[in-house]
C-alpha positions in Angstrom: -0.1 0.0 0.0 1.6 3.4 -1.0 2.3 6.3 1.2 -0.4 8.3 -0.5 -3.0 5.9 0.6 -1.8 5.7 4.2 -2.0 9.4 4.6 -5.6 9.3 3.2 -6.4 6.6 5.6 -4.8 8.7 8.5 -6.9 11.7 7.6 -10.2 9.7 7.6 -9.4 8.2 11.2 -8.3 11.8 12.4 -11.5 13.3 11.0 -13.4 10.4 12.8 -11.6 11.0 16.2 -12.4 14.6 16.1 -16.0 13.8 15.6 -16.0 11.6 18.7 -14.2 14.6 20.5 -17.5 16.7 19.9 -19.7 14.5 22.1 -18.7 16.2 25.5 -19.7 19.7 24.1 -22.9 18.4 22.4 -24.1 16.6 25.6 -23.2 19.9 27.7 -25.2 21.9 25.4 -28.2 19.5 25.7 -27.9 19.4 29.5 -27.9 23.1 29.8 -31.2 23.2 27.7 -33.0 21.0 30.3 -32.3 17.3 29.2 -31.3 14.8 31.9 -28.5 12.6 31.5 -30.7 9.5 30.7 -32.4 11.5 28.1 -29.1 12.8 26.5 -28.1 9.2 26.3 -31.4 7.9 25.0 -31.1 10.8 22.4 -27.8 9.5 21.1 -28.6 5.9 21.0 -32.2 5.8 19.7 -31.3 8.8 17.2 -28.3 6.8 16.0 -30.3 3.6 15.8 -33.1 5.0 13.8 -30.7 6.4 11.3 -28.9 2.8 11.1 -32.1 1.2 10.2 -31.4 2.4 6.7 -28.6 -0.2 6.6 -30.6 -3.1 7.8 -31.0 -4.7 4.2 -27.1 -4.8 3.9 -27.0 -6.6 7.5 -29.4 -9.1 6.6 -26.9 -11.6 5.4 -25.0 -11.1 8.7 -28.1 -11.4 10.7 -28.7 -14.9 9.2 -25.3 -16.0 10.4 -25.7 -14.8 14.0 -25.4 -17.8 16.2 -27.7 -18.0 19.2 -24.6 -18.8 21.7 -23.2 -15.3 20.7 -26.5 -13.3 21.6 -25.9 -13.1 25.4 -22.4 -11.8 25.1 -23.8 -9.4 22.3 -26.3 -8.1 24.8 -23.8 -7.6 27.6 -21.3 -6.1 25.3 -24.0 -3.5 24.1 -25.3 -2.7 27.7 -21.7 -2.2 29.0 -19.8 -1.0 26.0 -22.4 1.3 24.4 -25.1 2.1 26.9 -23.0 1.9 30.1 -20.0 3.9 28.5 -22.3 6.5 27.2 -24.4 7.0 30.2 -21.2 7.3 32.5 -19.3 9.4 30.2 -22.1 12.0 29.8 -22.6 11.9 33.6 -19.0 12.5 34.0 -19.2 15.5 31.7 -21.8 17.1 33.7 -19.8 16.8 36.9 -16.3 17.3 35.9 -16.5 18.8 32.3 -15.6 17.3 29.0 -11.8 17.8 29.3 -11.5 15.7 32.4 -14.1 13.2 31.5 -12.6 12.2 28.3 -9.3 11.8 30.0 -10.8 9.5 32.4 -12.5 7.5 29.5 -8.9 6.9 28.2 -8.1 5.1 31.1 -9.9 2.1 29.4 -6.5 0.3 28.2 -5.5 -0.1 32.0 -8.9 -1.5 32.8 -8.5 -3.7 29.9 -5.5 -5.2 31.6 -7.2 -5.6 34.8 -10.5 -7.2 33.5 -8.2 -9.5 31.2 -6.4 -10.8 34.3 -9.7 -11.4 36.2 -11.8 -13.0 33.5 -9.4 -14.3 30.9 -6.5 -15.1 33.2 -4.1 -13.3 31.1 -0.8 -12.5 32.5 0.0 -9.0 33.5 3.2 -7.7 31.9 5.7 -5.2 33.3 4.7 -2.8 30.4 1.2 -2.8 31.7 2.3 -2.3 35.4 4.4 0.8 34.2 1.4 2.2 32.1 -1.0 1.8 35.1 1.4 3.8 37.4 1.5 6.5 34.9 -2.3 6.5 34.5 -2.9 6.4 38.3 -0.3 9.4 38.4 -2.5 11.2 36.0 -5.7 10.8 37.9 -4.0 11.8 41.0 -2.6 15.0 39.3 -6.1 15.9 38.0 -7.3 15.9 41.7 -4.6 18.3 42.8 -4.6 22.1 42.1 -6.9 24.8 43.0 -9.8 23.4 41.0 -11.2 20.5 43.3 -13.0 17.9 41.2 -16.4 16.5 41.9 -15.6 12.9 43.1 -19.2 11.7 41.7 -17.8 12.9 38.3 -14.5 11.0 38.7 -16.2 8.0 39.7 -18.6 8.1 36.6 -15.5 9.0 34.5 -13.5 5.9 35.6 -16.8 3.9 35.1 -16.9 4.8 31.5 -13.3 3.5 31.1 -14.2 0.5 32.6 -17.2 -0.2 30.4 -15.2 0.9 27.4 -12.6 -1.7 28.3 -15.3 -4.4 29.2 -16.8 -4.4 25.8 -13.7 -6.0 24.3 -12.6 -8.2 27.1 -16.1 -9.9 27.5 -16.8 -10.4 24.0 -13.2 -11.2 22.9 -14.1 -14.6 21.2 -16.8 -13.0 19.1 -15.5 -9.6 18.3 -13.4 -11.0 15.1 -16.7 -13.0 13.8 -18.7 -10.1 13.1 -18.4 -6.7 11.1 -18.0 -3.4 12.7 -21.2 -2.3 11.0 -23.0 -5.1 12.6 -21.5 -4.6 16.0 -22.5 -1.1 16.0 -26.1 -1.9 14.6 -26.6 -4.4 17.6 -24.9 -2.3 20.2 -27.4 0.5 19.2 -30.4 -1.6 19.0 -30.1 -3.5 22.4 -29.0 -0.1 24.1 -32.1 1.7 22.5 -34.4 -0.9 23.9 -32.8 -0.7 27.2 -32.8 3.1 27.6 -36.1 3.7 26.1 -38.1 3.4 29.2 -35.8 5.9 31.2 -36.1 8.7 28.6 -38.0 11.7 29.9 -40.3 12.4 27.0 -41.6 15.6 28.6 -38.3 16.8 28.6 -37.8 16.0 24.9 -41.2 17.7 24.1 -40.2 20.8 26.0 -36.9 20.9 24.0 -38.6 20.6 20.7 -41.2 23.3 21.6 -38.3 25.7 22.5 -35.9 24.8 19.6 -33.2 27.2 18.5 -30.1 26.9 16.3 -27.9 25.9 19.1 -29.9 23.0 20.2 -30.3 21.8 16.4 -26.6 21.9 16.2 -26.1 20.1 19.5 -28.4 17.3 18.2 -26.8 17.0 15.0 -23.2 16.9 16.7 -24.6 14.3 19.0 -26.0 11.8 16.6 -24.4 12.6 13.2 -21.0 14.2 13.6 -20.3 12.5 17.1 -21.5 9.0 16.2 -22.3 8.1 12.6 -19.8 9.9 10.7 -16.9 9.1 13.0 -17.9 5.3 12.8 -18.0 5.7 9.0 -14.8 7.6 8.7 -13.0 5.3 11.1 -14.1 2.0 9.3 -13.3 3.3 5.9 -9.9 4.5 7.1 -9.1 0.8 8.4 -9.1 0.0 4.5 -5.8 2.0 4.4 -4.4 1.4 7.7 -3.7 -1.4 10.3 -5.8 -1.3 13.2 -2.7 -0.4 15.4 -1.9 2.5 13.1 -5.3 3.7 13.2 -5.4 3.4 17.0 -2.7 6.0 17.2 -4.6 8.7 15.4 -7.6 8.3 17.7 -5.5 10.5 20.1 -7.1 13.4 18.4 -10.5 12.4 20.1 -9.4 13.5 23.6 -7.3 16.5 22.2 -10.3 17.8 20.3 -12.5 17.4 23.5 -9.8 19.4 25.7 -9.6 22.1 23.0 -13.5 22.5 22.5 -14.0 22.6 26.3 -11.5 25.4 26.6 -13.0 27.4 23.9 -16.7 26.8 24.3 -17.3 25.4 27.9 -15.5 28.1 29.7 -13.4 25.2 31.5 -10.5 26.4 33.5 -8.0 23.7 34.5 -4.9 24.1 36.8 -1.4 23.3 35.5 -1.5 20.1 37.5 -4.9 19.0 36.0 -3.6 19.6 32.4 -0.4 17.7 33.2 -2.6 15.0 34.4 -4.7 14.7 31.2 -1.4 14.7 29.3 -0.4 11.6 31.2 -3.7 9.7 30.7 -3.7 10.4 27.1 0.1 9.4 26.8 -0.7 6.0 28.4 -3.4 5.3 25.7 -0.8 6.3 23.0 2.1 4.3 24.5 -0.2 1.2 25.0 -0.4 1.0 21.2 3.1 2.1 20.2 4.6 -0.4 22.8 2.7 -3.3 21.9 -0.7 -5.0 21.0 -3.4 -3.9 23.6 -6.0 -6.2 25.0 -8.5 -4.1 23.5 -9.3 -4.9 19.8 -9.1 -1.4 18.6 -10.4 -2.2 15.0 -13.6 -3.0 16.7 -13.9 -1.0 19.9 -13.1 2.3 18.6 -15.7 1.8 15.9 -18.4 1.7 18.6 -17.3 4.7 20.5 
Protein backbone atom coordinates (compact mmCIF):
# COMPACT_ATOMS: atom_id res chain seq x y z
CA UNK A 1 0.00 0.00 0.00
CA UNK A 2 1.51 3.34 -1.03
CA UNK A 3 2.24 6.29 1.23
CA UNK A 4 -0.50 8.42 -0.33
CA UNK A 5 -3.15 5.84 0.56
CA UNK A 6 -1.86 5.61 4.13
CA UNK A 7 -2.04 9.38 4.52
CA UNK A 8 -5.60 9.31 3.19
CA UNK A 9 -6.52 6.60 5.70
CA UNK A 10 -4.88 8.59 8.50
CA UNK A 11 -6.87 11.68 7.51
CA UNK A 12 -10.14 9.72 7.63
CA UNK A 13 -9.36 8.33 11.09
CA UNK A 14 -8.32 11.75 12.40
CA UNK A 15 -11.58 13.26 11.12
CA UNK A 16 -13.50 10.47 12.83
CA UNK A 17 -11.62 11.00 16.10
CA UNK A 18 -12.33 14.74 15.97
CA UNK A 19 -16.02 13.89 15.52
CA UNK A 20 -16.00 11.70 18.64
CA UNK A 21 -14.32 14.56 20.48
CA UNK A 22 -17.42 16.75 20.01
CA UNK A 23 -19.64 14.49 22.13
CA UNK A 24 -18.76 16.24 25.38
CA UNK A 25 -19.67 19.70 24.10
CA UNK A 26 -22.90 18.40 22.50
CA UNK A 27 -24.04 16.66 25.69
CA UNK A 28 -23.20 19.74 27.76
CA UNK A 29 -25.28 21.96 25.47
CA UNK A 30 -28.27 19.62 25.68
CA UNK A 31 -27.96 19.28 29.45
CA UNK A 32 -27.94 23.07 29.76
CA UNK A 33 -31.12 23.10 27.67
CA UNK A 34 -32.88 20.98 30.30
CA UNK A 35 -32.27 17.35 29.31
CA UNK A 36 -31.32 14.84 31.99
CA UNK A 37 -28.36 12.54 31.40
CA UNK A 38 -30.64 9.58 30.69
CA UNK A 39 -32.47 11.64 28.05
CA UNK A 40 -29.21 12.79 26.43
CA UNK A 41 -28.00 9.19 26.42
CA UNK A 42 -31.30 8.03 24.94
CA UNK A 43 -31.25 10.77 22.31
CA UNK A 44 -27.83 9.69 21.09
CA UNK A 45 -28.54 5.96 21.10
CA UNK A 46 -32.12 5.94 19.82
CA UNK A 47 -31.39 8.66 17.26
CA UNK A 48 -28.39 6.77 15.92
CA UNK A 49 -30.29 3.49 15.82
CA UNK A 50 -33.10 5.07 13.79
CA UNK A 51 -30.51 6.32 11.29
CA UNK A 52 -28.88 2.88 11.15
CA UNK A 53 -32.17 1.23 10.22
CA UNK A 54 -31.42 2.41 6.68
CA UNK A 55 -28.57 -0.13 6.58
CA UNK A 56 -30.73 -3.06 7.71
CA UNK A 57 -31.03 -4.55 4.18
CA UNK A 58 -27.22 -4.71 3.97
CA UNK A 59 -26.99 -6.41 7.37
CA UNK A 60 -29.55 -9.10 6.61
CA UNK A 61 -26.91 -11.64 5.52
CA UNK A 62 -24.96 -11.09 8.72
CA UNK A 63 -28.10 -11.43 10.83
CA UNK A 64 -28.72 -14.81 9.23
CA UNK A 65 -25.26 -15.97 10.33
CA UNK A 66 -25.76 -14.84 13.94
CA UNK A 67 -25.32 -17.79 16.26
CA UNK A 68 -27.66 -18.16 19.22
CA UNK A 69 -24.76 -18.75 21.63
CA UNK A 70 -23.32 -15.32 20.77
CA UNK A 71 -26.50 -13.40 21.64
CA UNK A 72 -25.96 -13.20 25.45
CA UNK A 73 -22.45 -11.81 25.00
CA UNK A 74 -23.61 -9.38 22.34
CA UNK A 75 -26.28 -8.12 24.76
CA UNK A 76 -23.77 -7.73 27.61
CA UNK A 77 -21.33 -5.99 25.27
CA UNK A 78 -24.02 -3.58 24.19
CA UNK A 79 -25.25 -2.77 27.69
CA UNK A 80 -21.72 -2.16 28.94
CA UNK A 81 -19.75 -0.95 25.95
CA UNK A 82 -22.38 1.30 24.41
CA UNK A 83 -25.11 2.12 26.94
CA UNK A 84 -22.96 1.94 30.08
CA UNK A 85 -20.06 3.86 28.57
CA UNK A 86 -22.30 6.57 27.08
CA UNK A 87 -24.35 7.06 30.26
CA UNK A 88 -21.29 7.17 32.54
CA UNK A 89 -19.35 9.44 30.17
CA UNK A 90 -22.18 11.97 29.85
CA UNK A 91 -22.63 11.97 33.63
CA UNK A 92 -18.91 12.59 34.05
CA UNK A 93 -19.08 15.47 31.58
CA UNK A 94 -21.82 17.13 33.66
CA UNK A 95 -19.85 16.83 36.90
CA UNK A 96 -16.22 17.44 35.86
CA UNK A 97 -16.46 18.84 32.33
CA UNK A 98 -15.57 17.38 28.90
CA UNK A 99 -11.79 17.68 29.28
CA UNK A 100 -11.48 15.68 32.51
CA UNK A 101 -14.24 13.26 31.48
CA UNK A 102 -12.57 12.24 28.21
CA UNK A 103 -9.23 11.79 29.99
CA UNK A 104 -10.85 9.44 32.50
CA UNK A 105 -12.51 7.57 29.62
CA UNK A 106 -9.05 7.01 28.18
CA UNK A 107 -8.01 4.97 31.21
CA UNK A 108 -9.74 2.11 29.32
CA UNK A 109 -6.50 0.31 28.28
CA UNK A 110 -5.52 -0.02 31.93
CA UNK A 111 -8.93 -1.42 32.90
CA UNK A 112 -8.60 -3.81 29.98
CA UNK A 113 -5.46 -5.26 31.54
CA UNK A 114 -7.19 -5.66 34.90
CA UNK A 115 -10.34 -7.23 33.47
CA UNK A 116 -8.33 -9.56 31.23
CA UNK A 117 -6.42 -10.76 34.29
CA UNK A 118 -9.67 -11.39 36.22
CA UNK A 119 -11.85 -12.91 33.50
CA UNK A 120 -9.40 -14.27 30.91
CA UNK A 121 -6.54 -15.19 33.27
CA UNK A 122 -4.11 -13.27 31.08
CA UNK A 123 -0.75 -12.50 32.64
CA UNK A 124 -0.01 -8.88 33.56
CA UNK A 125 3.24 -7.73 31.92
CA UNK A 126 5.75 -5.22 33.23
CA UNK A 127 4.73 -2.78 30.49
CA UNK A 128 1.16 -2.84 31.74
CA UNK A 129 2.25 -2.23 35.33
CA UNK A 130 4.33 0.77 34.27
CA UNK A 131 1.51 2.25 32.19
CA UNK A 132 -0.92 1.69 35.06
CA UNK A 133 1.37 3.65 37.35
CA UNK A 134 1.48 6.52 34.84
CA UNK A 135 -2.32 6.49 34.48
CA UNK A 136 -2.86 6.50 38.26
CA UNK A 137 -0.39 9.38 38.52
CA UNK A 138 -2.42 11.22 35.88
CA UNK A 139 -5.65 10.76 37.83
CA UNK A 140 -3.88 11.90 41.01
CA UNK A 141 -2.63 15.05 39.26
CA UNK A 142 -6.15 15.87 38.12
CA UNK A 143 -7.29 15.72 41.76
CA UNK A 144 -4.70 18.34 42.72
CA UNK A 145 -4.64 22.09 42.23
CA UNK A 146 -7.06 24.88 42.95
CA UNK A 147 -9.90 23.30 40.98
CA UNK A 148 -11.22 20.57 43.24
CA UNK A 149 -12.91 17.84 41.21
CA UNK A 150 -16.34 16.45 41.96
CA UNK A 151 -15.75 12.88 43.15
CA UNK A 152 -19.05 11.71 41.65
CA UNK A 153 -17.84 12.90 38.26
CA UNK A 154 -14.47 11.21 38.71
CA UNK A 155 -16.14 7.91 39.58
CA UNK A 156 -18.47 8.18 36.58
CA UNK A 157 -15.46 8.96 34.37
CA UNK A 158 -13.54 5.94 35.61
CA UNK A 159 -16.68 3.81 35.20
CA UNK A 160 -16.93 4.93 31.56
CA UNK A 161 -13.39 3.67 31.02
CA UNK A 162 -14.24 0.35 32.68
CA UNK A 163 -17.32 -0.08 30.47
CA UNK A 164 -15.27 0.80 27.40
CA UNK A 165 -12.67 -1.83 28.30
CA UNK A 166 -15.25 -4.48 29.24
CA UNK A 167 -16.73 -4.39 25.74
CA UNK A 168 -13.58 -5.95 24.28
CA UNK A 169 -12.69 -8.25 27.16
CA UNK A 170 -16.11 -9.86 27.63
CA UNK A 171 -16.68 -10.42 23.93
CA UNK A 172 -13.12 -11.18 22.92
CA UNK A 173 -14.07 -14.46 21.27
CA UNK A 174 -16.86 -12.98 19.09
CA UNK A 175 -15.47 -9.55 18.17
CA UNK A 176 -13.54 -10.97 15.21
CA UNK A 177 -16.53 -12.85 13.79
CA UNK A 178 -18.79 -9.89 13.02
CA UNK A 179 -18.27 -6.72 11.02
CA UNK A 180 -17.92 -3.32 12.76
CA UNK A 181 -21.18 -2.23 11.10
CA UNK A 182 -23.08 -5.17 12.56
CA UNK A 183 -21.56 -4.65 16.01
CA UNK A 184 -22.54 -0.98 15.97
CA UNK A 185 -26.06 -1.84 14.79
CA UNK A 186 -26.57 -4.55 17.41
CA UNK A 187 -25.13 -2.38 20.18
CA UNK A 188 -27.43 0.51 19.29
CA UNK A 189 -30.47 -1.76 18.99
CA UNK A 190 -29.99 -3.44 22.39
CA UNK A 191 -29.05 -0.15 24.05
CA UNK A 192 -32.03 1.66 22.52
CA UNK A 193 -34.43 -0.97 23.88
CA UNK A 194 -32.81 -0.75 27.32
CA UNK A 195 -32.71 3.06 27.62
CA UNK A 196 -36.10 3.78 26.03
CA UNK A 197 -38.17 3.39 29.25
CA UNK A 198 -35.84 5.82 31.08
CA UNK A 199 -36.06 8.68 28.58
CA UNK A 200 -37.98 11.65 29.96
CA UNK A 201 -40.17 12.42 26.98
CA UNK A 202 -41.57 15.55 28.62
CA UNK A 203 -38.03 16.94 28.49
CA UNK A 204 -37.76 16.07 24.80
CA UNK A 205 -41.15 17.69 24.15
CA UNK A 206 -40.09 20.83 26.00
CA UNK A 207 -36.84 20.91 24.06
CA UNK A 208 -38.67 20.66 20.73
CA UNK A 209 -41.13 23.38 21.68
CA UNK A 210 -38.25 25.75 22.52
CA UNK A 211 -36.01 24.67 19.67
CA UNK A 212 -33.30 27.08 18.60
CA UNK A 213 -30.24 26.99 16.35
CA UNK A 214 -27.82 25.95 19.10
CA UNK A 215 -29.99 23.00 20.15
CA UNK A 216 -30.32 21.81 16.54
CA UNK A 217 -26.54 21.96 16.15
CA UNK A 218 -26.06 20.07 19.42
CA UNK A 219 -28.43 17.29 18.28
CA UNK A 220 -26.65 17.01 14.94
CA UNK A 221 -23.28 16.87 16.69
CA UNK A 222 -24.54 14.19 19.07
CA UNK A 223 -26.01 11.81 16.48
CA UNK A 224 -24.41 12.61 13.13
CA UNK A 225 -21.00 14.20 13.71
CA UNK A 226 -20.41 12.55 17.09
CA UNK A 227 -21.53 9.03 16.24
CA UNK A 228 -22.47 8.08 12.67
CA UNK A 229 -19.84 9.96 10.66
CA UNK A 230 -16.92 9.10 13.00
CA UNK A 231 -17.86 5.43 12.76
CA UNK A 232 -18.05 5.58 8.96
CA UNK A 233 -14.79 7.53 8.62
CA UNK A 234 -12.90 5.27 11.01
CA UNK A 235 -14.16 2.06 9.39
CA UNK A 236 -13.34 3.31 5.90
CA UNK A 237 -9.93 4.49 7.10
CA UNK A 238 -9.12 0.93 8.21
CA UNK A 239 -9.07 -0.05 4.53
CA UNK A 240 -5.86 1.95 4.21
CA UNK A 241 -4.31 1.43 7.64
CA UNK A 242 -3.64 -1.35 10.10
CA UNK A 243 -5.80 -1.23 13.21
CA UNK A 244 -2.74 -0.50 15.36
CA UNK A 245 -1.85 2.47 13.14
CA UNK A 246 -5.41 3.80 13.19
CA UNK A 247 -5.51 3.59 16.98
CA UNK A 248 -2.63 6.05 17.24
CA UNK A 249 -4.59 8.69 15.34
CA UNK A 250 -7.62 8.33 17.63
CA UNK A 251 -5.58 10.37 20.11
CA UNK A 252 -7.18 13.35 18.38
CA UNK A 253 -10.43 12.49 20.18
CA UNK A 254 -9.34 13.58 23.68
CA UNK A 255 -7.28 16.43 22.25
CA UNK A 256 -10.38 17.72 20.45
CA UNK A 257 -12.48 17.40 23.59
CA UNK A 258 -9.93 19.35 25.64
CA UNK A 259 -9.62 22.13 23.03
CA UNK A 260 -13.39 22.46 22.57
CA UNK A 261 -13.90 22.52 26.34
CA UNK A 262 -11.44 25.38 26.75
CA UNK A 263 -12.97 27.33 23.85
CA UNK A 264 -16.72 26.80 24.31
CA UNK A 265 -17.36 25.39 27.78
CA UNK A 266 -15.37 27.98 29.70
CA UNK A 267 -13.36 25.23 31.39
CA UNK A 268 -10.55 26.44 33.64
CA UNK A 269 -7.95 23.78 34.39
CA UNK A 270 -5.00 24.03 36.74
CA UNK A 271 -1.50 23.20 35.49
CA UNK A 272 -1.56 19.98 37.52
CA UNK A 273 -4.84 18.92 35.92
CA UNK A 274 -3.56 19.65 32.41
CA UNK A 275 -0.46 17.58 33.19
CA UNK A 276 -2.67 14.77 34.49
CA UNK A 277 -4.73 14.78 31.28
CA UNK A 278 -1.57 14.58 29.20
CA UNK A 279 -0.30 11.65 31.28
CA UNK A 280 -3.50 9.65 30.75
CA UNK A 281 -3.59 10.42 27.02
CA UNK A 282 0.06 9.34 26.74
CA UNK A 283 -0.82 6.00 28.37
CA UNK A 284 -3.34 5.24 25.63
CA UNK A 285 -0.83 6.24 22.96
CA UNK A 286 2.07 4.30 24.47
CA UNK A 287 -0.14 1.26 24.95
CA UNK A 288 -0.52 1.05 21.17
CA UNK A 289 3.09 1.96 20.30
CA UNK A 290 4.74 -0.46 22.75
CA UNK A 291 2.67 -3.47 21.80
CA UNK A 292 -0.72 -4.91 20.94
CA UNK A 293 -3.31 -3.89 23.50
CA UNK A 294 -5.86 -6.22 25.01
CA UNK A 295 -8.55 -4.09 23.45
CA UNK A 296 -9.34 -4.92 19.86
CA UNK A 297 -9.05 -1.37 18.50
CA UNK A 298 -10.41 -2.20 15.08
CA UNK A 299 -13.73 -3.07 16.63
CA UNK A 300 -13.71 -1.13 19.92
CA UNK A 301 -13.10 2.30 18.52
CA UNK A 302 -15.73 1.81 15.86
CA UNK A 303 -18.35 1.64 18.61
CA UNK A 304 -17.23 4.65 20.58
